[in-house]
N, C-alpha and C positions, 0 to 999 in steps of 0.2 A: 656543553650542557648549561653553563652559566648564562651564556648569551640567549639560549632558547628560553630559559626561565624568565630572564629579564624582559625579553620581547613579549612573552605572554603577559607579564605584569603590565607592560606598557600598553598592550592592546586592551586589556581590561580597564585600565585607567582612562584610555581614550573613549571607550564605550560609555563609561560612567560620566565622562566630561560632556559627551554629546547629550545624554539624557538630562543632566543638570542644566546645560546651556539652554535646551528647549524650554524647560520649566522656568528658567530665569528670564527668558525673553518675554514670556507671558506676564511674569511679575513686574518686569521692568516697565512694560507699557502702562500698567495701572499706576505704578509709583511715579512715573513721569507726568501722568495726567494730574495726580494729586499735587505734585511739585509745581506744575504750571498754575494751578488754581491758587496755591499759597503765594506764589510770586506776584500774581495779579492783585491779590488782596493786600499784599505788602506795599506794592506801588500805590495803590489807592489810599492807603493810610498815610504814606509819606506826603502825597500831594494835598491831603485834606487837613493835615495837622495845623494847629494855630501858630501864627508867627511869633507870639510872645512866649512860646515854650522855650525853656532854656536848652542850650546845646547839649549840656551834660545829660539832662533827663532824656532828651531825644536819642542820645548815643546809647544810653543804657537800654532803652526799649528796643532799639534796633539790634543791640547785641543779643538780647533775649530771643527775638524773632530769628536772628541769624543762626543762633545755636539750635533752635528747633528745626529750621530748614536744613542745617548741616546734618542733624541726626536723621531726618527723613531721607536725605540723600544717601547717608551711610548704610541705611537699611537696604538700599538697592544693591549695594556692592556685594557680589557673591564671593565672600571670603573663602569659603570652602572650595568653590570652583576655581578661584584664582590660584590657590595653593596647588590644587591638582594640575592646573595648566602649567604652572612654573616647574613642576616636577618633570613635565614632559619636554618643555622647550627651553629650559635654562641652559646657558653656555658658560663654561668655566672662565672664559676671558672677559665676559661682560658682567660678572657678579659684582665686581668692585664699582662698576659704573651705575648699576641699577639701584637707585636709592628709593625705597618705597615711600610714597607720600604720607605725611602725617595724617592720622585719622581724626585727631582731635586738636584742632588749632583754633584757639580763641584769642582774639585780639580786641583790645578796647578801642572803641571808635573815637578817633581824635580829630577827624576832619569833617564830622557831620554825617547826616543821614545819607547824603548822596554817595559818599565814599563807601559806606557799608553796603549800600545797594549794588554798587559796581562790583564789590568783592563777591557778593552773593551770586550775582549773575555770572561772574567769571567761574566760580566754583561749579555752578550748575552746567555751564557750557563744557567745562572739563569733564564732569561726570558723564554727560551725554556723549562726549567724544569717546570716553573709555568704553561705554556700552556699545557704541557703533563699531568700534575697532574689534571688540570681542566677537562681533557677528561676522567678521570678514573671513573667518576660517583660516585657510592656509597662508593668506597674506598678512595675518596679524603679526607675524614675527617682524616684518619690516616696519610696520607702523609702530610696533612696540619700541623699536630702536629710535624712531623719530620722537616718540613720546619720552623716551629716556633722556634725550638731549634737553627737552624742555623741563623735565622734572629735575635734571641735574642743576640747571641754572636757577630754577625756582627754589630748590632747596638751599642754594647759596644766596638767595635774596636778589637774584639777577634775572628773574623772569621777564620783566618789562624790557631790560637791556637786550635780552636774546631776541625778543620779538621785534624791537626797533632795529637791531642789526640786520635781521633777515629782511625786514621791509626796506632798509636802506640799500642792501645789495640788489634787491629786485628793482627798485626805482632807478638806481644808478645804471643798471644794465639796460633797462628800457630807454633811459635818457641817452646813453651812448649809442644805442641802436638808432634811435631817431636822429641823433647828431650826425652819425656817419651816413645816414641815408638821405636826410633832407636838409640839415642845417649847414651853415657856413658855406653856402654855395658860392658866395662871392669872395670868400677868404682863402679856401683851400681847393685844390683840385681833387680828383678822385684818389690819386696816389697820396696826396697830402692828408686826406681824411683817414685813409687806412693807416698811414704812418703815425698820425696823431693818436689813433686808437691803440696801436701797438705801444707807443710811448706812454700813454696814460695807463694802459694795463700793466706794463712792467713797473711803472712808478708805484702803482698800488701794491704790486708784489714786493717791491723793495721796502716800501713803508711798512708793510705787514711783517716782513722779515726783521726789520729794525726793531719794531715794537716787541716782537716775540723774543728778541735777544736782550733788549735793554729794559723791558718792563715785565718783571716776573709775574705780576698779577693780571696781565693783559694778554695771555696766550690765546684765549678763545677769540678775543676781538681781532688779534693779529691773524689768526687762521681765517677769519671771515674776510679780511682784506686780501689775503693771498688768494682765497677762492674767488673773490670778485675779480682779481687780476687775471686769473685763468679764464674765467668766463669771458672777459673782455678780449683776451687773446683769441679765443675761439671765434668770437664775433667778428673781430678784425680780420682773421684769416678767411672767414666766409665772404666778407665784403671785398677783400683784395683778390680773391680767386673767382668763385662762381658769379658773384654779383656784379663786380666791376669788370671782371675778365682781364685783370692786369697781368696775371701770371698764368702759365699753363696748368692744366688739371693735375698733371703728375707732380709739379712743384707744390701745388696746393695740398695735395695728399701728403707729401713729405713734410710740409710745414705743420699740418695738423698732427702728424705722427710725432714730430719733435716737440710740439707744445704738450702733447700727452705725456711723453717721456719726461719732459721738464716738470710737469705737474707731479708725476709719481716721485721724481727725485726730490722735489721740494717737500712733499708730504713725508717722505722717509727721513729727510733731514730734520724737519720740524716735528715729526711724529704727530701729525694732525690727521684726523679722520675726514674732516670737511674737505680738505684739498684732495685727498685720495678719491672721494666720491665724485667730486666735480671733474677731476681728471678722467675718471672712468666713464662717466656719462657723456662728457663732452667729446672725449676721444672716440667713443663708440658710435655716437649719433651724428657727429659732424661730417664724416665721410659719406654719409648717405646722400648728402647734397651734391656730391661729385660723381655719383654712379652714372647718371644719365649722360654725362659728357665724357666719361672715361672710356678708353679703348680696351682696357683690361679690367672689367668690373670684378672678375673673380679674385683679384688680389685683395679685395675687401675681406675675404675669409681668413687668409693668413694674417692680415692686419689685426683682426679680432683675436686671433690666437695669441699674437704677441702681447696685445693689451691685456688679455686674460692672464697671461703669465706674469706680467708686471703686477696686476691686481692681486694675484695669488701670493706673490712674494710680499706685497704690501700688507695683505691680510695676516700673513705669518709674522711679519716684523711688528705689526701693531697689536698682535694678539686679538684680532677682531674678525671672527668667522662670518658675521653678517655681510662683510664686504664680499666674500666669496659667493654668498647666496645672491646678493644683488647682481654681481657680475654674471652669474649663470643665467638668472632670469632675464637680464638685459640682453645678453648675447643671444639667447634663444629667440627673443622677440625680434632682434635685429636680423638674424638669419632667416626667420620666417618672412619678414618684410622683403628681404633681399630676394628670396626665392619667388615671391609673387612678382617681383620685377623681372626676373629671368624668364618666367613663363614655362614653356615645355622643356623637358629634359633633353640634353645633348645626345645625339645618336652616335657620336664619335668620342674618342678619348685622346686629348693632347695634354701638354704639360700643365696648362692652366687649370683644366678640369681635374687632373690628377692632384694638383696642389690644393685645389678647393676641397676635394674629397679627403685628402690627408689632413687639411686644416679642421674640417668638421669632426673627423674622428679624433684628431688631437685635442680639440675642445672637450670632447666626451671624456677622454682619458685624463686630461689635465684637471678638469673640475670634478669629475666623478671619483677618481681614485686618489689623486694627490692630496686633495683636501681631507679626505677621510683618513688617509695614511698619516698626515701631519696631526690630525685631531687625536687619533689613537696614540701616536707617539708621545704627544704632549701629556696626555692623560696618564699614560703608563709611567712617565717620569714623575708626575706629581703623586699618583696613588696607584699602586699595582692592582688593587681591586677596582677596576674601572666599572663605571656604570654604562648601560647601553647607550648607543648613539641616539642623538636627538632626532625627532621626527623630520625636521627640515633637512638635516644633513643626509638622512637616509632617503629622503624623497628626491634629492637632486640627481643622483645617478639614474633613476628611473625616468625622470623628465628628460635627461640628456640622451638616454638611449632611444627614447621616442623621437627626439630631434634628429639623431643619426639616421634612424629608419626612414623618417619622412623626408628629410633634406636630401639624403642620398638617392631616394627614388625620384625626387623632383629634379635632381641635378644631372643624372646620367642613367642610361638604359642598362648599364652594367652593374646595377645595384646588387644583384645576387652574388656576383664575385666579391663586391665590397663587403657584404655581410659575412661571406665565408672567411675572408681574410681577418676581419675583426673577431670572428669566432676563434680563429687560431691564436690571435693575440691574447684574447681573454684566457684561453687555456694556458698560454705561456705565463700570464700573470698568476694563474692559479698555482703553478709550480714555483714561481719566484717568491710569492708571498705565502708559502705553505704554512709558515709558523703564525700567521695572522689569521685568526678564525673569521673575523668580519670580512676582510678583503678577499680571502679565499672563497668564502661563501658567495659574495657578490660576483666575483669573477666567474665562478661556475654558472651562476644564474644567467649572467650576460652572455656567456659562451653558448649556452643552450638557446637563448633567445635569438642570437645572431644566426645560429645554425638552423633554427626553425624557419626564420624568414628567408634564409638563403635557399632552403629546400623549396619554399613556396615559389621562388623565382627560377630556380635551376632545374628542379626535378619535374618530370612529366607527371600529369595528374593521375595517371594510372599507378605510379609508384610512390606518389606523395604520401599516402596514408602509411605505407610500409616504412618509408624513411622516417616519418614522424614517430612511428612506434619504436623503431630501433633507437632513434635519438632519445626518446623519452625513457627507454629501458636503460640506456647508458647513464643518463642523468640520475635516474632512480638508484642505480648501483652506486654511483659516486656519492649521492646524497645520503644513502643509507650507510655507506662505509665511513664517510667523514662526519656523520651525524649533523648534516646540514638540512634544516627543515625547509628553508626557502627553496633550495634546489629540488627537494622532493616535491614541493608544491608545484613548481614549474614542470617537473616530470609528469605529474598527474594530468596537468592541462594538456601537454603534448600527447600523452597516451590516449586521453579521451578524444582529442581531435583526430588523431590517426585512426582510432578504432571506428569513429563515425564515418570517416572518408572511406575506409575499407568496406564497411558494411554497405554504404551507398553504392560503391563500385560493384560489389558482388551482386547486389539486388538488381542493378541495372543491366548486368551482363547475362543474367540467367533467363532462359526462355522456358516457361513451364509447360509448353506443349509436349505431347509424347514424342514428337519427332525432333526436338531440340537437342537431344543428347546423342544423336546418331554419330556425329563426328567428334571424336575425342579431342582433336587438335583445337577445335574452337574454344573449348573450355579448359584447356590445359593451364593457361595463365591464371584463370579464376580459381582453379583447384590449388595451384601453388600459393596464390595469395591467401586463400582460406586457411591452408595448412600453416603458413608462416604466421598469420594472425593468431591462430590458436596456439602455436608454439610460443609466440611472444607473450600472450596472456598467461600461459603456464609459467614462463620464466619470471614474469612479474610476481606471481603468487609464491613461487619458490624463493625469490629474492626477499620479499617481505617476511616470509616465514623464517628465513635465516637470520634476519637482523631485527626481529621483533623483540628479542630479549626475553626475560622471564617476568613473572608477576611482581616480584619484589623490585626489579630494576628494569622497567620497560623502556625501550629505546624509541618506539613509535608513539605518536600522539593518539589520543582516543579516536579521532576521526579516521586516522590511518588504519586502525584495526577494523573499522567498518569497511574501508576500501579493500583491505585484504580479504575480508569475507565476500565482498562484491566480486573481486577478481576470481575467487574460487567458483562462484556461481557462473561467471562468464566463461570460465574454462569448461564447465559442463555443457553450456550452450555451444561453445566452439567444437567440442567433441561430437555433439549431436549433429551439428551442421556439416562437419567434415565427413563423418561416416555416412550420413544420408546422401551427401553429394557424390561420394565415391560409389555408393550403391546405385544411385541413379545413373551414373555414367556407365556402370557395369551392366545393369539390367533395369531399364526404366519400369517395366511392369511389376517386377518383384522387389523393387527398392524398399517399399514400405514393409515388406515381410521381415526386414532386419530390425524393425522397431523393438520387439521384445528383448533382443540382446542389448540394444542401446539403453533401453529402460533399466535393464539389470545393471549395466555399468553405472548409470546415473544413481541408482539406489545405493550402489556400493560407495560411490563418492559422497553421497549425502550421509551415509552412516559413518564414514570415516571422519568427515570434517563437520558434521552437524549442519548441513546445508538445507535450509527449509525450502527455498525456491527450487533447488535441484530435485528434491524429493517430489514436490508438487509437479514439476516439469516432467518427471518420469511417468507420472500417472496421466498427465495431459497428452503425452505422446501416443497413448493408446487410442485417442480419439481419431487420428488419421487412419488407424487400422480399422476402426469401426466404420469410417467413411468408405474405406476400400471394400468392406463387405457389402455395404449398401450399394456401392457402384456395381459390384458384381451381380447383385440381385436385379438392379435395373437393366444391366446389360443383357442378362439371360432371360429376364421377364418371368422368373420363377424363383420361389423360395427353396426349391429342392436343392439339396447339397450336390446331387449328382449332375445337375444341369448347369451349374455355375463354372466359371473359369477356374483354372488351377490356382492362380494367385489368391482368388477369393476363398477357395477351399482351405488353402494353407492359412490365410488370415483368420478364418473362423477357428481353426484348431489352435492357432497361436494365441488368439485373444482369450479363448476359454481356458487354456492351460495357464496362461499368465495370471489371469484373475484368481485361479484356484491356488497356484503355487506361491503367489506373492505373500500370503499370510505366513506360510512356513518360513519363508526367507526373513520376514520381519521378526518372527519369534527367535530366530537363531542369531541374526546379525544386527538387528536394529530394534530391540525390544523396548527402548525408551522413547521411541518416536510417538508423536501425537496422532499419526495416521495408522497405528496398529489396529485400533478398533475399527477404523474404516475398512482396512484390508480384511479383517475378520468378517465384517458384515458382507463385503463383496464376495468373499469365499463362500459364506453360508448361502447367499443367493444363488451362486453357481451350483452348489451341491443340491439345493432345492430344485433347480431347473434340470439337473442332470438326469433324473429318472423320467423326465417329461420330454426329452429332446426328440425322441423318435415317435411320440404320439401324434404330432401333426401329420407326419408322413403316412402313418398307418390310417388315420382318419381320411386323408386325401386319396390314398391309392388302395388301401386294403381295409375298408370299413368293416367287413364281416369278422375281421380278426381283432377287433378293438378290445373285446373282453380278455383275450389272451395277452394282448399288449399291456392292458391295465394291470393284470396279475404280475407280469414281468416288472412293470414300474413299481408295483408294491414291494416285490422282493428286493429290487435295487434300493429302494428307499429304506427298507429295514436293514439292509447291509450297511448303508451309509450311516444310518442312525447308530448302529453298533460300533462303527469305526470312529465317527466324528463325535458321537456322544453329545448331541445337542437336542434340546427339547423341540426345536422347530422341525427337525427332521422326523422326530417321533410323531409329532402332530401330523406332518405330511403323510407319514405311513398310515396313520389312522384314516385320514381322508381318502387316500388311494384305496385302502381296503374296502371302505364303504362303497366307493365308486365302482371298484372291480366286482363286488358282490351284486350291485345293482345292474351293472352291465351284463353279468353272467345270467341273472334272472331274466333280463329282457331277451337275451339271445336264446335262452331255453324256451321262453314264451313264443318266440318266432320259429321254434323247431329247427334251429341251426345246430349242426354238429359241432361247430366251434364253441357254442355255448356249453354243450355237454362236456367237451374236453376241459373248458375253463372250470366247469362245476367239479369235475374230477380232481383237477389240480387244487382247487380250493379245499375239497374234502380231504385230500391227502395232507395238505398243510394243517388243517384244523385237527385231523386225527393225530398227527405228530405232536401238536401242541397239547392235546388232551392227555397223551401218554407221557410226554417228556417234559412238560412244563415245570413240574416240581423238581426235576433234576437239573434244570438250567441254573447258571450263575445269576447273581442278583441283578446285574446290568441287563442281561438278556431278558430276564423276567420283567424288568421295568419297561423294556422296549416292546415286548410281545404281550403285555397284560391285556390290552384292548382286544387283540385278535383271539387270545385265549378265552376271554369272557364272551366273545362273540361266537365261539364255536358251537355251543348248544343251539343257538338260533340259526346258525348256518346249516346245521344238520336238519333243522326244520325245513329249510329251503330244499335240501336234498330230498327229504321225504316227500315234499309237495311235488317236486319234479318227477320222482318215481311213480307216485300215485297217479299223477296226471298222465304220465306216459302209459301206464298199464290200463287205466280206464279209457284213455283216449284211443286205445286200439279199437274199441267198439263205439264209444261215444264220449265226446269231450264234456266233462261234467265237473264244474268247479265246486258244487255243493259237497261232493264226496271229498274233494281235496280239503275244503274248509273243515269238514267233520274230522278228518284224519288229523289235521294240524291241531284242532281243538283237543283231541284226545292225546296227541303228542305232548303238547305243553301242559295238559292236565296231569299227565304221567310224570313230567319233569318236576312240577311243583309239589307233587305228592310223595316224592322220594323222601325216605327217612334214613339218615338225616339229609338235609339239603346239600347237594355237592358244593364244594368250594367255588367251582367255576360258575355256578349258577347264582350264588348269593348276591353279587352286585346287580344281576339282572333279573332277580326273582319277581320284582314288581312288573317288569316288562312282560315276563312269561305269564304271569297271572292275568295281566290285561289282554295279552294275545289269546289266552284261553277263552275269555269272555267274548272277545271280538269274533274269533273264528266260530264260536258257538252260535252267535247271532247271524253270521254271514250266510249260512244256508237258507235261513228264513228270508233274508233280504234278497238273495238271488232268486229264490222261488217266487217271490212276489213279482219280480220282473218278468218271469217266465210262467205266469199263472195260467196262461191259455194252453201251455204244453200238456201233453197227455202221454199215456203209454209208459214206456220204460223210463223215460226221463223224469216223469212225475214220481214214479215209484222210487227212483234213486234219490230224489229230493226228500221224499217222505222218510226213507231209510236214514238219510243223512241227518234230518231233523230229529228223528227218534234217537239216533246215536248221540247227537249233541245233548239232547235232553237227559239221556241216561248218564252221560259223562258229567254234566252239571249236577244232576241229582246225587251222583256218587261223591262229588267234591263237597256239596253242601252237607250231605249227611255225615260225611267223615269229619267235617269241620277241622281240617288239617291246620298245621302251623302257619301256612301261608295265609289262609283265610283269617286266622286269629291275629296275625301280624298286621293285616290291613283292616282290622275291625273298625278303626277310627275313620278311615276313608269310606269303607263299604261294610256297614253292619250286617249281621247274619239275618236280621228280620227283612232287610231289603233284598237280600239274596233269595229268601223264601218267597217273598212276594213276586220278585222278578221271575223266579222259575215258574211259579203258577201262572203268571201272566203269559209267559212264553209258551207254556203248555196249552193254555186256552187258545192263543192265536194259532198254534200249530194244528190242534184238532178241528178248529173252525175251518182252516184251509183244507185239511184232509177231507172233512165231510163234504165240502163243496166240490171235491173231485169226483164224487159219486153222481149218479143221475139226479136230475133236478127234483123228481118227486120224492127222493130219499134224503136229499141234502138238508133241506130246511128242518124236517122233524128230527133227524139224527143230531144235527148241530144243537137244537134246543134241548134234546134229551141229554146230550153230553154236557152241556152247561149246567143242567140241574144235577147230574151225577157228580160233576166236579164240585159244585157248591155243597152237596151233601157230604162229600169226602172232606171238604174243608171244615165242616161242622164237627165231624168226628176228630179231626186233627186239633181243633180248638179246645178239645177236652183236656189236652196237655196244658198245664199251667204256663209253661214257657211259650206256648203257641196260642195263647188266648186271644191275642190281637188279630189272629187270622180269621176270626169269625166275621170281621168286617168285610174281608175279601169274599167270604161266602155269601153274605148279604148282597154284595155288589154283583156277584154272578147270578144270584136269583133274580135280582132286579133287571139285569141285562136279558136273562132268558124270558122274563115276563114281557118286557118291552119288545123283544124280537118277535115273540109269538103273536102278541096282540096287534102291534102296529106294523110289522113287516110281513110276517108269514101268513097271517090270518086271511088276508085278501086273496092270496094265491092258493091257499089250502083247498083241497077237495074234501068231500065228506069223509071219505075213508081215512085221509091224512089227519083230519081234525080228530076223528075217533081214536086213532092209534096214538097220536101225539098226546092228547089230553089224558087218555087212560094210562099210558105208560108213565107219564110225568106224575099223574096223581098217585099211582101205585108206589112209585119211587118215593115220593114225598111222604106218604103215609108210613111206608116201611122205615124210612130213615127217621121219621119223627118218633116211631115206637122205639127203635133201637137206640136212638140218641137219648131219649128220655130215660130208658132203662140204664144206659151207661152213665148217665148223669146221676141217677139215683144211687147206683152202686158206688160211684165216686164220692158222693156225699156221705 
């Protein structure tokens, strides 16, 4: 756990470092631009200063400008970033050698302005070098070591000495090279040149050893001379061997090896780092010149292994881990160059190839494990509470395993077997170093990596995904058991890769045609692969659940908890795919009919583990069932349930039942789901559609029974509303009741016996409601309120049908029906008290009374030319309606008083008299023509006279206006309409009768008026 926490802290610091480094690069560019401009201005000032200015004043001014420039440079240095970087890359062996440069160094100018300018330029170059090195990323550790050498000598005041020593070594090396190649042609032979080179080289080594021993303060210079001697030895060996060809290649190879061993021995004797680096570089690179002429070039690989072992021992003795890093990087480069020389891999295996493979693997174990083991051991000796490994030390094994994988593939065709053997070795190291958490962790990671690449080479592509899944499962178990985060990370990668391979293989092997599953043997392996994949995913989920720990002490990382949830979702998908595949192999046509059961299983898993995708997937699975229903409709060419195939019929029933029952399951087992409301809405829609399911079939095949079907739908809707108790179903029942009544009326209008049966059914229902409504419970009353309130009006329909049926025996006459309905509704609204069932609809009943009272007149107008019995019936109907209205108006009942604001009593009086006038005008014109005009005029006068007497009532005083209107109408009719057509006798009769009436009425009206006064 400590290593995990430290690695997490290290990762966070690295991310922070990258962000700060990016910001610092931008700031660095601007600071360097300003620095360049300041240096240019400084140079210009130096060149233009007067010659008579004193040296001291010039020195003081240069010192001030130098301090300003130094402060400008120091602002560029990212102190916070450098501190964070040192926390990541610091090594315990190099802490004593890394001396941070002084940030504030001020020296007085003693040698004039030119010396100060040189110092400033040197500091600027050093700062620029630091900035460039910080941008080099992973290679910055090596450059930091080179920088530390220079800072070490500079801190001791020997910076120029260091630079001059390095320059001297380089120039002497070049000089000896040219000396051996071109010079002294007349003095020495080729052998003499080589021997002179060896003698000079060893002389430098001897002088360096002498100075190192006798001069205590000159050890660094002595190390430089010894390093120069080693370089000259390598150069002389090159000339005596490959260049001049004086000795065989094998002897040259041995000579280079001896020089390298001697260099390591001298470096260990003198404990100098310079000599060890020169020995390493020279010993590793020099044999590259012998490969082309060598008969056994593969011996170069064990040679590198031996040199690496020496370098590793040297690194341990000098307490200098960067030597191990340099060795690893150098040998990786050498091996890659060597592999380019070899070209294609060897198709056979002999002792040289085997030795080369062993050497490459040995380099991996030597550098990757031994160095880390020594590092951990030394740290545990110094401080038991060790800090995490440095980033460079941790990166080396991963670079080396990449080397093994690539180089082995380039060297031999048996790379799969090589990877498998290395995997076994890493597993052995896991048990050997079981007490070391870091090495145990890395060993297990490398074992899984080698095993995975071995599977890629050895296992068939059909089984590769399954093998990767099993390997990933094993690594996940080990990583969870041993609390190894990196092992679990590798396991997740292998599991994802294996799962993708299996999915691709399964999809490529399945034929979706209906005839692809006829032979079970063809898809047997696919089924086994699918089942094993599902079982592996299930095992992963169980394993993560077992080792996840509790909330107070979780063992898994946060992202692993998300992976655990994802695995559970994938298990649901695996279950679905496996069950559908088995169903398809069993019966292709009916395979989708198992979807409701699978959806129920998915909902159970979603409720148990709170899986959102699984829950949504369970609903989406119903879409194929809907598509199967659509396919059945297209296949049969009919929407009829009876004409479709059996699988489509089963799918219909399953889909409808699933949508209805899903909400009940949610309420009982998954009440906290976000889809509960959605399931409730879906169920409600299904219940709304349930009463209407058979209506399309009735309309399509049994249209005459539609009224009966609608009453049945209405009853079903009422029952559902009583059971489900939802207002939407109550509203649907209301709509269906209205539609059923309308359909019944139309059927009766068309004289269909089905309509009479529907009318009887409705009458029975309404009668029961009238009788039993008050005894029902409150819920039933709420559901049946609309039907109960509609019952008085429904019996009006029954009355109309009965009257029409009786009158229709002789003659179909709607005027009689309207008169009867007007009387029926007038009777209803005149009841005292008003029945409770009628109170909500009393306004409608009042309006229907008036409408049906006017209806006979309107119908009579359309059939004005009729005569005989039909006209007589119209006249009787109109007279009846006039009597009914007169009775209502004279009684002035509660209904009329309640609607006084909308329809005042005065308007009712006026309306009744106008209706009366229109009626007797129509009646009079039913007589022969010679009587129609005089009688109609006489009736108008009589009506007007009657209104005059009525106006004597103070409450009816306004009706005198209507009387005057009738008199004016009668006068206009007689003079302008009837006079031209009157005969003499008609004129005599009309005027005499009208005059007599007017005189009589005038007398009696005046007397009544006098009596009233």
